[in-house]
N, C-alpha and C positions, 0 to 999 in steps of 0.2 A: 269567540270564546275558545275555540280549539287552538288558535294562534296564541292566545293569552296563556293557555295551559302549557303550550310548548315552551314559551318564554320562561314560564315558571320553573320548569325542570332545568332549563339551561342556566338560569340565574342562580338557583340554589346549588347547582353543581360546583359553582365557583368556591363554595365554602369548604372544599376539600383541600387538605394540605396543611403543613405546619411550618412555622417560622419561629426561631428562638428570639427572645427579646431580653433586654436588660432594663432595669428600673432602679431608681435611687431616691434619695431623700433630698428635696430641693431647698432654694435660698432667696431671701427677700430681694436680691439684687434686681431683678426687674419685675416689679409688679407689672411692668409693661408686658411681661411675657404672658399675662392673662389674656392678651388679645391675639396671641399667636395663632391658635387654630380652634380648639374647642375647649373652653374653660372647664367644662364638666369632667374632663378626663384626668382624674388622678390615677396614678399607677401605684399599686401596692408597694410597700417598702421592699427593697431588693438588695440588701447587702449580699444575699446569696446569689443574685442574678447578675450583678455587675462584674465586669472583668476583674479577676483577682488582682492584677497588677495595678488597677486603678484605685483600689481601696487602701487608704492610708492605714498603717499598722496601729497608730495610736490616735485615731480621730476622736474628738470629743463627742460624747453622746448628744444627739439632737433631741430636743424636747419641743413639742408643738406649743405655739403661743396660746395662752389661755383665752385671750380676747378672740383670736381666730376660731378657737374651738367653740366658744360660746356663740359667736356669730353664726357658725355653720349649723349648730344645733337649733338655733332660733330659725334660721332659714329653712331647715327641714320641717319644722312645725308649721311655718307659713305655707309651704307647698302642700302639706297635708290639708291645711285649711282650704286650699284651692279646690280640693275634690269634695271632701266632706267637712262642711256643708256647701261650699260655694257653687261648685259645678252642679251638684244635685239640685240645689234651689234654682239656679239659672235655667237648667234644662226642665226641671219639674214645673216651673211657672209657665213655660211655653206650651205645654201639652194641655189637653182637655182634662177636666177634673177627675174623670173616671180612670185616667191613666197616671195621675200624679204619683201615687205611691209606688207604682211599678218602676218609674224612673229613679226614685230615691233608692229603691231596692237594688236596681242594677248597679248604680254607682257605688253604693255602700258595700255591697257584697263583692263586686269585682275588684274594687280597690283593695279589699282585704285578701282576696285570692291572689292577686298579682304580687302583693307584698310577701306572701308566704312563698310563692314560686321564686321570687327574686332571691330570697334567703336560701332556698334549697339549691338552685342551680343558676338562676338568672345572672346574679352578680358575677359569678365565676366565668360564664360564657361571654359576658360583655366586657369585663375588665381584668382578664388575666391573659397570659401568653397563649398564643394559638397561631393563627395565620391572619392575613389581612382582612378576612371576612368574619371570623368568629374566634372566640377565645377558647380556653381549655377548662380543665376540671380541678385546678389547684385550690379553689375556694368553695367546693361543694359543701353545703350546710355551714358555710362561713367558717370552715376550719382554719385555724391559724391566726385568727384575729386577736385572740386573747390566750395567754399562757398561764393557766392557773398555778403552775409550779412556782413561778417567780412573780406573778402578778403583772407581767408586762403586756403591753398592747402593741400590735404591729402598726407600723407607720406607713403612710402613703405620701405621694408627691402632691405638691400644689403647682403653681406656675412660677415660683421663685426658687432659686437655688438655696439649699440648706434651710428650707422652711417647710418642714413636714407637717402633716396633719394626722390625726388618728384615723386609721383606715376604717374603723368601725363607724365613725361619723360619716365618712364618705359613702359607705354602704347604705346607711339610712337615708342620706340626702338623695342618692340616686334611686332608691326604692320608690320614693314619692314621684319621681319623674316617670318611671316605668308604669306605675299604677294609674296615674292620671291620663297618660297617653292612651291606654286601652279604654278607659272610661269615656274619653272624648268621642270615640268611634260611634257610640250608641246613639248620639244625637241624630244620626241619619236614619236610625232603625226604629225609633220609638213608635208606640201605639199599635204595633202589629207583629213584633218579633217574640219568639218563645224564649223564656228565661233560661231554659236548659240549653238552647242553642247558643245563647250569649256566653254561657260558661264554657262550653266546648270551644267556640270560636276564640274566646279570650286566651285560653291555654295554648292553642296552636299558634295563633297570630303573634302572641307575645314571644313565643319561642323562635319562630322562623322569620319574623319581620323586625320586631322591636330590638331584640338582642343583637342580630347581625348589624343593623344600621347603627345602633349605639356603639358597637365595637368599631365599625368602620370609621365613624366620625370622631369619636372621643378617646380611643385607646392609643396611648403612646408610652414611651419608657420613662417620662419625667425628665426635667431639665438637668438633674445631676448626672444622669446617664451619659450626657454629652460632655464627657470629661476632657476630650481632646479632639482635634480635627480628624485624627486617625480612626476614631470610633463613630464619628457623627453619622456617616452614611449607613453604617450597620445598625445603629440605633433607630434611625428613621425607617429602615426596612422592616423593623419589627412592629411598627404602628399599624393602625387600621388603614384600609385602602384610601378613604377620603381624607384622612389626616395626611397621608403621604402625598396626596395631590395638592395639599395646601388649602382645603376647603375651610372657610371660617364659619363657625356656628357657635356663638357664645353660650346659648342656653337651650337650644333645641328647635330651631326653625325647621331643620330637616328631620331630626330624630323624633320630635314630638308632633309638630303641627302638620307638616306635609305628610308624614307617615300616617297619622290618624285620619286626616282629611281625605286622602286617597282611598284608604280602607273603607271609610264611611260611604263614599260614592259607589264603590264596588258593591257593598252590601245593599245599598238602596236599589241598585239595578237588579240584583239577584232576588231581593224580597218582593219587588213590585210596589205599586202605589197603594196607599191606604184606601180602604173602602170609602167611596164618596169624594176622593181627592179631585179637586177641580170643579166639583158640583156642590159641595157643602162647605159651610164655613168651618175653618179649623182655627178659631181664635184662641190665643193664649188664655188660660183660665185665671192666671194671677200675675199680672205684670209687676205687682208689688214684690212678689217673691223673686221674679226675674231681676228686678233692679237690685234687691238685696244680694242676690247671688253674684251679679256683675260687680257690685261694689266690693264684696269679699274677694272675688277673683283679683281685682285691682290691688287690694291690700296684700293678698298672699303672693302676688306676682313679684313683689319686691324680693322675697326670698328666692323665688324661681330664677330671676335674672341677676340680681346683685349677689346672691349666694353663689352663683356660678363662677365668680372670681376665685372662690375657694379660700379667700383671705379677707380680713377686714382692712382693705387698703384703698388706694385711690381709684382703682379700676372697679371695685365694688361700688364706690360712690358715683362714678361715672355711669355705671349700669343702672344704679338707683335713679339718678336724675333723668337719664334718657327714658327709662320706663315710665316715670311720672309724666314727663313732658309729651312724649309721643302719644300716649293714651289720651291725654286731654285734647291734643290737636285732632285726633281721629274722632272723638266724640263730636267736636264742633263741625268738622267737615262732613261727616255722615249726616248729622242733623241738617246742615245747610243744604246738602244735596237733596235730601228727602223733602225738605220744606219747599225747595225750588220746583221739584218735579211732581210732588203730590199735593202741594198746597198747605200741608200741616206738618210740623215736627212732632215726632212721637217718642214716647219713653222707650219703646222697643228699639227704635232706631238709635237713640242715644246709648242704650246699653250694648247694642250690637257694635256700635262704633268703638266703644271702650274695648271690647274684646278684640276687635280687628286691630286696634292700635297696639294692644298688648302682644298679640300674635306677631305682628310685623316687626316690632322692635326686639323680639326675643333673640334672633340670631345676631342682631346688630348691637345689642345693649352695651357691651364693653368694647366693641369694635369700631364704633363711630363717635364723632364728636357731637356736641350739642346741635350744631347746624344740621348734621345728618338726621338726628332725631326729629327735628322740626319738619324736615322734608318728608321723611318716612311717615310720620304721623299725619301730616296734612294730606298726602296723596292716597294713603291706604283706605281712608274713609270712603271717598267716592268709588274707589276700585272695588272694595268689598260690597258696597251697596249695589253696584252693577253685578257682582258675583251672585248675589242672592235674588236678583230680579232678572236681568237680561240673560246672564249665563245660565242660570237655573232653567229658564224656559228653553234655551237652546239644547240643554242636555236632556230635557224631557224625562226627568226622574223625580221621585219624591224623596229628596234629601230633607227630611222633615224639619230639622233644626239648623239647616244650612252649615253643616260641618265642613263640607267642601268649599262652599263659597266664602267662608270666613277663615277657617284654619288652613286649608290647603292653599287657597289663593293668597291669603295674607302671608303665609309662611314662605311661599315662592317669591312674592314681591320683596319681603324683608331679606331673604337670603341673597337675592340678586343685588339689592341696594346696599347690602353690607359690603359687597365687593367694590362698589363705587365709592361709598363714603368712608371706607377705611383709609382712603388716600389722604396723606398729610396735606396735600394741596387743597383738599376740601374740608379740612379741619379734623380729619381722622387721626388716630394714633399710629397707623401703620401696623406692621406685624413683625414678629421676630424672624429674621432671615438667617441668623446664625445662633444656634442654641449653645454653642461652646462659649461664646463671648456675650450672649444675649444681645446681639446687635439688632437694632430695629431698621426696617426698610419697607419697601413696597414695590411689587413687580410691575406696576402700571395698571391703569383702570381696565383696559381691554383684556389684559392677561388674567387679572384677578376675576373679572366678570365671567370669563370663559370657565375658569376653575369653579366658580360658584354654580354656573349653569350645569356643569358636569355633576356636581354634587346633587343638585335639584333633580336632574334627570335620573340619576341612580336611585334616589329615594322614591321617586314617583313609580318607576318601573318595579322596583323590588317590592314596595308596599302593595301595589296593585296585584302582582302575581301571588304574593303570600296571602293576601286577603281572599282572593278567588279560591285558592286551595283550602284555606281555613273555613270559609263559608260552605264550600261544597262538602267538606268532610262532616261539618255539623249538620248539613242538610241530609246527608246519607244516614247519619246516626239517629237523629231525632226529628228532622224537618226544621225549617227555619221559621215558618209562619204559623201563628195560631189559627185555629178554625174560624170561619167567618162569623159564627154566632158569638164566639168569645171576643172577637175584635169589636163587634157591635156593642156588647155589654160593657166592655172595658177590661183592661188587664189587671186592675187592682183586685177585683173580686175573682175573676176567672183564673188568674195565675197565682194569686197570693192569699185569697180568701179574706181579705180585709179592705177597708176603704180609707183613703186619706181624710175624708170628711164625712160627717154624719149630720143630716139635716134635722 
């Protein structure tokens, strides 16, 4: 742990420094640009940040497409559905009845908390100018998004040149990503963690882990900033560190799933095992609710993945179909693996397979072809089944709802497979190698796989260190774990004074 703490201080020290950036308003020219690096990275409109000589004196005003705007608002609502109620029901059904309401409360309240923090400072630190590790303060309290004097709205970049979106829509879309990521962590901690500790952890970890990783993976100047070869290198240098490396993450394999899964594992180690773990039965109290939650997650995930194209275009459709297909494949292969090894297929296994498929296809959704989605979905089912059985036993920890085994392991697998199946030789679309001309290409399987591995490693280390610091601070302030008598009675009554059910 001492070594881990030392790594923490070193890693966080990298977030010092500043780099100027430029951003502009993009164009439909290559919807293919949505596969370039991280589709969730829209840059705020930047007529004031682009080089003066690059801005035409009489350029026509750009107006966001109404269809794109409607699609992005719908996608935002779909991602909100993934947390409340989907994730809350999925997690809640898996715990014992005496802790059901506590899980609903954790998800509901923390989703709201992170949404507020996102609007206060989170969006600004993730998606404005700063350095390769963190942004700045230009959008504190969302200032500048709307001008009441003339009724105008600021515009942000998509992945096509001269195709802007309303920045306020992007803010809302990304708020749901941030909020659900923090909520995912709690699956590792349920049935024995203090509610107050969760709130403190959420604030700190969101600030020192989610925001830097989101900035590193998804922040860039936008395609219109690449106005000529002379400015291209300077524009790339203003982006987040992992974007500069060329890491592909369509909708959050690193930012969301690896980030949350690793933090959950750290929390499970620090909290210790639940009373009676390994000696008593910890059966889910309502697999009906878990199935409903998994189904709503699948439904909402279309906004999560397809919405990350930032436009209603062909790459949104590709991400939609890949999300649909990979999930179905993972349901079948998880079920088949369980049936073969345990003798019976279970509803819990099918629901877990669906989530594993959704997680694995997230970084790949618009970055691979249909064949890639088939392979990713088919392989991640058995892999994550092993993650929640064999690997979990090897780790000897009580990751209660298998956040690491499904989200971290599935996210790592999906991120690495993205590097392979992005190859045009394997049916993938490739990536943008020249943003000035929006030229598509591919560096080669080994090279891209190494780039993806660097991104995965960075996310794992950063999240682990940040989680350790965040949990330790919460532990010092209020303590992490409820008293033994409260744990035995259940958190519904002891932490919240009410019950999910009345007999």
